[in-house]
C-alpha positions as CSV (number, residue, x, y, z in Angstrom):
1,M,93.9,-1.2,-86.4
2,A,92.6,-2.8,-89.5
3,Q,90.6,-5.6,-87.4
4,Y,88.7,-2.9,-85.6
5,L,87.7,-1.1,-88.7
6,I,86.6,-4.5,-90.3
7,F,84.4,-5.1,-87.1
8,L,82.8,-1.7,-87.3
9,A,82.2,-2.3,-91.2
10,L,80.5,-5.6,-90.5
11,A,78.4,-4.4,-87.4
12,P,75.8,-2.8,-89.4
13,L,75.5,-5.9,-91.8
14,A,75.4,-8.3,-88.6
15,F,72.9,-6.1,-87.0
16,I,70.6,-6.7,-90.2
17,C,71.2,-10.4,-90.0
18,T,70.2,-10.6,-86.4
19,L,67.0,-8.7,-87.2
20,V,66.3,-11.1,-90.1
21,G,66.9,-14.0,-87.8
22,M,64.4,-12.6,-85.3
23,L,61.7,-11.4,-87.4
24,L,61.7,-14.5,-90.1
25,P,60.6,-17.3,-87.8
26,R,57.9,-15.2,-86.3
27,F,55.8,-15.9,-89.2
28,H,55.3,-19.4,-88.1
29,R,52.9,-20.0,-85.0
30,S,55.0,-22.9,-83.6
31,Y,58.0,-20.6,-83.2
32,Y,56.4,-18.9,-80.1
33,R,56.4,-22.4,-78.3
34,F,60.2,-21.9,-77.8
35,T,60.2,-19.4,-75.2
36,R,64.0,-19.9,-74.5
37,L,64.7,-19.1,-78.4
38,Y,62.7,-15.8,-78.2
39,I,64.7,-14.5,-75.3
40,L,67.9,-15.9,-76.7
41,Q,67.4,-13.9,-80.0
42,F,67.1,-10.7,-77.9
43,L,70.3,-11.3,-76.0
44,Q,72.0,-11.8,-79.2
45,L,70.9,-8.4,-80.4
46,G,72.0,-7.0,-77.1
47,F,75.3,-8.7,-77.3
48,L,76.0,-7.1,-80.6
49,V,75.1,-3.4,-79.5
50,V,77.0,-3.8,-76.2
51,N,79.9,-5.1,-77.9
52,T,80.0,-2.4,-80.7
53,A,79.6,0.1,-78.0
54,E,82.5,-1.2,-76.0
55,L,84.7,-0.7,-79.1
56,L,83.7,2.8,-79.4
57,V,83.8,4.2,-75.9
58,R,87.0,5.8,-74.4
59,D,86.2,5.9,-70.8
60,P,88.1,3.0,-69.3
61,E,85.5,2.3,-66.3
62,L,82.5,2.4,-69.0
63,K,84.6,0.1,-71.3
64,R,85.1,-2.5,-68.3
65,C,81.3,-2.3,-67.4
66,L,80.3,-3.1,-71.1
67,A,82.8,-5.8,-71.3
68,A,81.2,-7.2,-68.3
69,G,77.8,-7.0,-69.9
70,D,79.2,-9.1,-72.8
71,Y,80.2,-11.8,-70.4
72,L,76.8,-11.7,-69.0
73,L,74.9,-11.9,-72.3
74,L,77.4,-14.4,-73.7
75,G,76.9,-16.8,-70.8
76,A,73.3,-16.4,-70.6
77,G,72.9,-16.9,-74.1
78,T,74.6,-20.1,-74.4
79,S,72.7,-21.4,-71.3
80,L,69.4,-20.6,-73.3
81,F,70.8,-22.1,-76.3
82,F,71.1,-25.5,-74.5
83,L,67.7,-25.0,-73.0
84,F,66.2,-24.2,-76.4
85,C,67.7,-27.5,-77.8
86,L,66.0,-29.3,-75.1
87,E,62.7,-27.8,-75.7
88,Y,63.0,-28.2,-79.4
89,T,63.6,-31.9,-79.2
90,G,60.8,-32.4,-76.7
91,F,62.8,-33.3,-73.7
92,L,61.9,-30.2,-71.7
93,R,58.4,-28.8,-71.8
94,R,58.1,-26.8,-68.7
95,M,60.2,-24.5,-66.7
96,K,62.5,-26.5,-64.3
97,A,63.9,-25.6,-61.1
98,W,67.4,-26.0,-62.0
99,E,67.2,-23.7,-65.0
100,P,68.2,-20.7,-63.2
101,A,71.4,-22.4,-61.8
102,L,72.6,-21.9,-65.2
103,M,72.8,-18.3,-64.9
104,I,74.8,-18.0,-61.8
105,L,78.2,-18.0,-63.4
106,P,77.5,-15.4,-66.0
107,A,76.0,-13.2,-63.1
108,L,79.1,-13.9,-61.0
109,C,81.2,-13.1,-63.9
110,F,79.4,-9.9,-64.4
111,V,79.7,-8.9,-60.8
112,A,83.3,-9.6,-60.6
113,A,84.1,-7.7,-63.8
114,I,82.5,-4.4,-62.5
115,S,84.0,-4.6,-59.1
116,P,87.5,-4.5,-57.9
117,A,87.7,-8.3,-58.0
118,H,87.9,-8.1,-61.7
119,A,91.3,-10.0,-61.4
120,L,88.9,-13.0,-61.3
121,I,88.0,-12.4,-64.9
122,W,91.1,-10.7,-66.4
123,K,94.8,-10.9,-65.4
124,E,96.6,-7.5,-65.6
125,L,93.7,-5.7,-67.1
126,R,95.1,-2.4,-68.8
127,F,93.8,0.1,-71.4
128,E,96.1,1.3,-74.0
129,P,95.2,4.2,-76.8
130,H,95.4,2.8,-80.3
131,A,94.6,5.7,-82.8
132,W,91.2,7.0,-81.8
133,I,90.2,3.7,-79.9
134,L,91.0,2.7,-76.4
135,V,91.8,-1.0,-76.4
136,A,91.6,-3.4,-73.4
137,R,94.3,-5.8,-73.2
138,N,95.1,-8.5,-70.5
139,S,97.7,-11.2,-70.0
140,G,95.2,-14.0,-69.5
141,Y,92.0,-15.0,-68.0
142,G,91.2,-15.5,-64.4
143,L,89.5,-18.4,-62.7
144,L,86.0,-17.4,-62.8
145,A,86.2,-16.5,-66.6
146,R,87.7,-20.0,-67.2
147,L,84.9,-21.6,-65.4
148,M,82.3,-19.6,-67.5
149,F,84.2,-20.5,-70.7
150,F,83.9,-24.2,-69.8
151,Q,80.3,-23.9,-69.1
152,A,79.3,-22.0,-71.9
153,Y,81.1,-24.3,-74.6
154,S,80.0,-27.5,-72.6
155,L,76.3,-26.2,-73.0
156,T,76.9,-25.2,-76.8
157,F,78.3,-28.7,-77.6
158,V,75.9,-30.8,-75.4
159,G,73.0,-28.8,-77.1
160,A,74.2,-29.3,-80.7
161,W,74.8,-32.9,-79.8
162,V,71.3,-33.2,-78.7
163,I,69.5,-31.9,-81.7
164,A,71.9,-33.6,-84.1
165,W,71.2,-37.0,-82.3
166,F,67.6,-36.3,-82.3
167,T,67.2,-35.5,-86.0
168,L,69.9,-38.1,-87.4
169,S,67.4,-40.7,-87.7
170,G,64.4,-38.4,-88.6
171,H,63.0,-37.2,-92.0
172,S,65.4,-35.6,-94.3
173,L,63.5,-32.2,-93.9
174,Y,64.4,-32.1,-90.3
175,R,68.1,-33.0,-91.0
176,R,68.4,-30.2,-93.3
177,Q,67.0,-27.7,-90.8
178,T,69.5,-29.2,-88.2
179,R,72.6,-28.8,-90.7
180,W,71.6,-25.1,-91.0
181,M,71.3,-24.6,-87.2
182,L,74.3,-26.5,-86.6
183,F,76.5,-24.7,-89.1
184,G,75.6,-21.4,-87.5
185,V,76.2,-22.8,-84.0
186,A,79.6,-24.2,-85.0
187,A,80.7,-20.9,-86.7
188,A,79.9,-18.8,-83.7
189,A,81.4,-21.3,-81.1
190,L,84.7,-21.8,-83.1
191,T,85.2,-18.1,-83.4
192,S,84.8,-17.5,-79.9
193,A,87.2,-20.4,-79.0
194,A,89.8,-19.3,-81.4
195,Y,89.8,-15.7,-79.8
196,V,89.8,-17.1,-76.2
197,A,92.6,-19.4,-76.9
198,R,94.5,-16.9,-78.6
199,I,95.1,-19.1,-81.6
200,V,95.9,-16.3,-84.2
201,P,98.8,-14.2,-83.3
202,G,98.0,-10.7,-83.0
203,W,94.2,-11.0,-83.2
204,E,93.1,-8.6,-80.5
205,K,89.5,-7.9,-81.4
206,D,86.8,-10.7,-80.4
207,Y,84.3,-11.5,-83.4
208,S,82.0,-13.5,-81.5
209,A,79.2,-11.0,-82.0
210,I,79.6,-10.9,-85.7
211,A,79.6,-14.7,-85.7
212,I,76.6,-15.1,-83.6
213,S,74.9,-12.7,-86.1
214,F,75.7,-15.0,-88.7
215,C,74.1,-17.8,-86.7
216,S,71.0,-16.0,-86.6
217,L,71.0,-15.9,-90.3
218,C,71.3,-19.3,-90.4
219,F,68.4,-19.9,-88.5
220,A,66.6,-17.5,-90.8
221,I,67.6,-19.5,-94.1
222,A,66.5,-22.6,-92.4
223,S,63.1,-21.0,-91.5
224,L,62.8,-19.8,-95.1
225,R,64.2,-22.9,-97.1
226,H,63.4,-25.7,-95.0
227,R,60.5,-24.5,-93.0
228,L,62.1,-24.3,-89.6
229,F,59.4,-23.7,-86.9
230,A,56.5,-24.4,-89.5
231,V,57.2,-28.2,-89.3
232,V,58.5,-29.2,-85.9
233,P,59.7,-32.8,-85.3
234,I,58.2,-34.7,-82.4
235,S,60.0,-37.4,-80.7
236,R,59.0,-40.8,-82.0
237,Q,59.2,-42.1,-78.2
238,T,56.5,-39.5,-77.6
239,V,54.3,-40.6,-80.4
240,V,54.6,-44.3,-79.3
241,E,53.9,-43.3,-75.6
242,Y,50.7,-41.7,-76.6
243,L,49.3,-44.2,-79.1
244,S,45.7,-44.9,-78.3
245,H,46.4,-48.5,-78.5
246,G,49.0,-50.9,-76.6
247,M,52.2,-51.6,-77.9
248,L,54.8,-54.1,-76.5
249,V,58.4,-55.0,-77.8
250,V,59.5,-58.4,-77.1
251,D,62.8,-60.0,-77.6
252,S,63.9,-63.1,-79.2
253,K,63.3,-65.0,-75.8
254,G,59.7,-63.9,-75.4
255,S,60.4,-61.1,-72.7
256,I,58.9,-57.6,-72.8
257,I,61.7,-55.0,-73.4
258,D,59.7,-51.8,-74.1
259,L,56.0,-51.0,-73.8
260,N,53.9,-47.8,-73.9
261,Q,51.4,-46.4,-71.1
262,T,48.3,-47.8,-72.8
263,A,49.9,-51.3,-72.9
264,C,50.4,-50.9,-69.0
265,A,46.6,-49.8,-68.5
266,M,45.6,-52.7,-70.5
267,L,47.6,-55.2,-68.6
268,G,46.9,-53.6,-65.4
269,K,50.5,-53.3,-64.2
270,S,53.3,-50.5,-64.1
271,D,56.2,-50.7,-66.6
272,A,58.6,-51.5,-63.6
273,V,56.7,-54.8,-63.2
274,L,56.3,-55.7,-66.8
275,L,59.6,-54.9,-68.1
276,G,61.6,-58.3,-68.5
277,S,58.4,-60.4,-68.0
278,P,57.5,-63.2,-70.2
279,A,55.0,-61.6,-72.8
280,A,53.0,-64.9,-73.7
281,P,51.2,-65.4,-70.3
282,L,50.4,-61.7,-70.0
283,L,48.7,-61.5,-73.4
284,E,46.9,-64.7,-73.0
285,Q,45.0,-63.2,-69.9
286,L,43.9,-60.5,-72.1
287,G,41.1,-62.8,-73.2
288,S,38.8,-62.2,-76.3
289,R,38.4,-58.6,-75.3
290,Y,41.5,-57.5,-77.3
291,E,42.8,-57.9,-80.8
292,I,46.5,-58.6,-80.7
293,E,48.7,-58.1,-83.7
294,R,52.4,-59.2,-84.1
295,H,55.2,-57.6,-86.5
296,P,58.9,-58.5,-86.9
297,I,61.2,-55.5,-86.2
298,P,63.7,-55.3,-89.0
299,Q,67.1,-56.3,-87.7
300,E,70.7,-56.4,-89.1
301,L,71.5,-59.8,-90.8
302,G,72.1,-62.3,-88.1
303,A,70.8,-60.5,-85.1
304,E,68.1,-62.0,-82.9
305,T,64.4,-61.4,-84.2
306,R,62.4,-58.9,-82.1
307,W,58.7,-58.3,-82.3
308,H,56.3,-55.5,-81.7
309,Y,52.7,-56.3,-80.6
310,E,49.7,-54.1,-81.1
311,I,47.0,-54.4,-78.8
312,R,43.5,-52.8,-79.3
313,E,40.0,-53.7,-78.0
314,R,37.8,-55.5,-80.3
315,G,35.4,-53.0,-82.1
316,E,37.8,-50.3,-81.1
317,A,37.7,-48.9,-84.7
318,A,34.1,-48.9,-84.9
319,A,32.5,-45.7,-83.6
320,G,29.0,-45.2,-84.6
321,G,29.4,-47.7,-87.3
322,R,32.3,-45.9,-88.9
323,E,35.9,-47.1,-88.9
324,S,38.5,-44.9,-86.9
325,P,40.9,-43.0,-89.2
326,V,43.9,-43.6,-86.9
327,L,46.4,-45.7,-88.5
328,S,47.9,-48.6,-86.9
329,L,51.7,-48.5,-86.2
330,G,52.4,-51.0,-89.1
331,E,50.2,-49.0,-91.5
332,L,52.2,-45.7,-90.4
333,R,55.6,-47.7,-91.1
334,V,54.2,-48.3,-94.7
335,V,53.2,-45.1,-95.2
336,E,56.5,-43.6,-94.1
337,L,58.5,-45.8,-96.5
338,L,55.9,-45.1,-99.2
339,A,56.4,-41.4,-99.0
340,R,60.2,-42.2,-99.8
341,K,59.2,-43.7,-103.0
342,L,59.8,-47.3,-102.2
343,S,58.0,-50.1,-104.2
344,N,55.8,-52.7,-102.3
345,K,58.6,-55.2,-102.8
346,E,61.3,-52.6,-101.4
347,I,58.8,-51.8,-98.3
348,A,58.3,-55.5,-97.5
349,S,62.0,-56.2,-97.7
350,R,62.6,-53.2,-95.4
351,L,60.1,-54.1,-92.9
352,G,60.7,-57.9,-93.0
353,I,57.1,-58.6,-94.0
354,S,55.7,-60.0,-97.1
355,A,54.6,-57.9,-100.3
356,N,50.8,-59.4,-99.5
357,T,50.9,-57.8,-96.0
358,V,52.1,-54.5,-97.5
359,K,49.0,-54.5,-99.8
360,F,47.0,-55.3,-97.0
361,H,48.0,-52.2,-95.0
362,L,48.0,-49.9,-98.1
363,V,44.3,-51.0,-98.7
364,N,43.5,-50.1,-94.8
365,V,45.2,-46.8,-95.5
366,Y,43.5,-46.0,-98.7
367,R,40.3,-46.6,-96.9
368,K,41.1,-44.5,-93.8
369,T,42.4,-41.7,-95.6
370,G,39.7,-41.6,-98.4
371,T,42.5,-41.9,-101.1
372,Q,42.2,-44.5,-104.1
373,N,45.9,-45.0,-104.9
374,R,49.3,-44.4,-104.2
375,A,49.7,-40.9,-105.9
376,E,46.7,-39.6,-104.2
377,L,48.1,-40.9,-101.0
378,V,51.3,-39.0,-101.5
379,D,49.5,-35.8,-102.4
380,R,47.3,-36.1,-99.3
381,L,50.5,-36.6,-97.1
382,I,52.0,-33.4,-98.6
383,E,48.9,-31.5,-97.7
384,I,49.0,-32.7,-94.1
385,R,52.6,-31.6,-93.8
386,G,51.8,-28.4,-95.6
387,A,49.3,-27.4,-93.2
388,E,51.3,-28.1,-90.1
């Protein structure tokens, strides 16, 4: 009986946590880009309300219908979390035709649970009075429920892995955001899995709704402390792909192993044709119209040297007699390490270039950003990130 009373005592607090998790991110404009998360948070609130109502009602048929709603909301919620992870990391930008397919299993579970075919969800479902509560018990889960659990946990794991992988090599701010998100998701997933697997003897009440509200609170903390949704990471691959100048990556044998769309346009061939081709003759064909810079890519000791080439039209920087404020890839890499408070010597060692090259890049950066020294440049970077 105590576990039911504890759930009822925690329910109001969980309701408040869910509301806080819904309201705080809304102060950031970029939050509204994530439509799946927007819908997911309403489903989380609905799941808590339905789960609490299921505990309180004493009519067996109504209790079974509310339990069916739990399955629908939980299954749809995990699908939306997976889609949000893809949306957050930039892998999914528009509605895809396959997205509704993720809702098929939750919908089938709902239909089976409210129909005479509920044996596909619960084995030997029965209702037993327990003090003033009518408790639903079963001897196990049916095939349809097991399939939905597999889908739910798989999508949760894959979504969490995508976010962790995406931010692992990013800035520390994004890693802190991710830690809070994944901590909340892990707490909810483990609580649900422990109940489904019946790890704790005598544990009869599912606390998934409470754990999911804690997940909402973690999102709110990440939003408040680490500017979640105020500063949203962009895939570095996306940044490189849409640079205004061409970029090639060449291996130690001189073959092209990566390039962006601009480079393809400059060379007049598709990436399928260019990948694996020798870079030297292609670059020679560009003639004097283009300026080409070559930079070594830092590798582990003993690894083969790779190079990246920047290709830009001569005079591209000049527009109306003024220099373009766009930083080159080499300058961006120097600025990124400068923001980590590394010295010129440390930056040179990290990038595999000379200290004079670092100074050369910094002079260009100062000129393009209108700053005079390192301190002003760092302050300018903070202003830009704050404005985002």
